[in-house]
N, C-alpha and C positions, 0 to 999 in steps of 0.2 A: 757296516762300513768294510771297504775292501780292505783285504790283507795284501799288505805289500810284496811283491815278488822277488825282493831284493833288499837287503838292508847295509847301508854303509856300516864297514868297520873300520876303524883306525887304530893302526898298532905301531909298536917302536922294534924294530929287527936290529940284530947285530950287523955290520957292514958286509960280512962274508956272506950269511945266509940273503941277505938283499940282493948281492951280486949274484949269487947262483939264481935265485929267482928271475933275475932281469935277464940274464944269460940264457937260462933255458925260453925263457918268453920270446925272446928274440929268434931264437934257432926253430920254434915250432910255430911262430908268426901267431902266438896267442898274447892277450893282454896278461898282465901281471896278477891281476886277479882272478881271472879264469885258471892260469896256472895252480895259484895257491887253492881254489876252489877244486880243482879235478885230484891236488895232492891229498886234501881231506877228504875227499870221497872216496878214492881208491887208495890210498896210503901209499903211492907212488906218484913221480912226475910222469906227466902224459907222454907219450911215445909217439911221435912223430910217424916212424915206420911202420907202426900198426895202423895209424891212420891211412897211410898210403896204400897198404896191404887190403884193407877192408875195402878200399874205392876201386882198386884193381879189379878184387874179386867180384863187386858190383859192376864193373864196365865188362867182364866175362859173362858175367850173369845175364846183363841185356844183350849180349853177344849170341848168347844161347837161344835167349827168346826169339831173336830175330831170324835165327836158322831155323827154330821150330815152326815159325808164322810162315818162312817160306816155303818148308816142306808140307805143311797143311795146303797151303796154295796148291803146290804141285800135285800134290795126291786129288785135290778137288776138279784140276785140269786134264789129269790124266785118264786114260781108259783101260791101260794095260794093268790087269790084276797084279801080276808079278810085281810090276813098279809098284805099285800103291802097298804091298804087303813088305817091300825093301823100305818104302820111305816111314812105312809105320814103324818097322823096327828102329829105325834112325831115330823117328819123333821119339820113341821110348825112352831110347837112350839118352836123348837131348835132355829130356824133361827128368830123370834120373840124376844127370849130371847138375841141373839146376837146383835140385833138392840135396844134393850133396854140400854145392856152392853156398845155399841159403844157411845149411846146419854148421858149414865153417865159420861162416860171417856172425852167426849169431854165438859160436864158442869164442871166438875175437872179440867181439864188443865187449868192454867192461862193465 
């Protein structure tokens, strides 16, 4: 028999704690159960600004990937050796920046 992925838990809370959970759930656009689950997993309320920062870093990383691909395409289409060396240098910088962004994202994720 398959193990259930989620199990329902019914509990009674004092009104202040319930209000705090519901307010935070509304502010972060998460369900109350997801807020409680995150609090139990990490020991603190989920931070919406952290999620937004991670998304922004992922967008920047995607932009860097597109730039790297354009540089590769330019290197394949040009015959000027000096220009190719400059593009290779830029491509190395782009890839290094991408790896730094990925490391920051890994550090930020809970």
